[in-house]
C-alpha positions in Angstrom: 9.3 -6.0 10.2 10.7 -3.2 12.4 8.7 -1.3 15.0 8.6 1.8 12.7 7.4 -0.4 9.8 4.7 -1.9 12.0 3.6 1.6 13.1 3.3 2.8 9.5 1.3 -0.4 8.7 -1.1 0.3 11.6 -1.5 3.9 10.4 -2.4 2.7 6.9 -4.9 0.3 8.3 -6.4 3.0 10.6 -6.7 5.4 7.6 -8.7 2.8 5.6 -11.0 2.2 8.5 -11.5 5.9 9.0 -12.6 6.3 5.4 -15.5 3.9 6.1 -15.4 2.3 2.7 -13.7 -0.8 1.4 -10.3 -0.1 -0.2 -6.6 -0.8 -0.4 -3.5 1.2 -0.4 0.2 0.7 -1.1 2.5 3.1 0.7 6.3 3.6 0.2 8.7 5.8 2.1 12.4 6.4 2.3 14.0 4.7 5.2 17.5 6.1 4.4 19.2 7.5 1.3 19.7 3.9 0.0 16.7 2.0 1.4 12.9 2.2 1.0 10.1 0.7 2.9 6.9 -0.5 1.3 3.7 -1.7 3.0 0.1 -2.2 1.9 -3.2 -2.5 3.6 -6.5 -3.9 2.4 -9.8 -3.2 4.2 -12.8 -5.4 3.3 -11.5 -6.0 -0.2 -11.6 -9.4 -1.9 -8.0 -10.6 -2.7 -8.8 -11.0 -6.4 -9.9 -7.3 -6.6 -6.7 -6.1 -4.8 -4.6 -8.2 -7.2 -6.4 -6.8 -10.2 -6.0 -3.2 -8.9 -2.3 -3.6 -8.1 -1.7 -5.2 -11.4 -3.5 -2.3 -13.2 -1.6 0.3 -11.2 1.8 -1.4 -11.8 1.1 -1.6 -15.5 0.1 2.1 -15.7 3.0 3.2 -13.7 5.6 1.3 -15.6 4.2 2.3 -19.0 4.5 6.0 -18.0 7.9 5.8 -16.4 10.0 3.3 -18.3 
């Protein structure tokens, strides 16, 4: 992971801590015209809940866009 990717990861983690509630986020951004970065952060969330949430979001997104 590059320094800029680590910085974005840390900002995502700080954002979740500032909210003061358990949660998780997935964040994507363009690194260049041909490349994208993706990171996630989970704050006080059980892994099985994060997996269930990500699966649900992925299913919803693909059903609406494909």
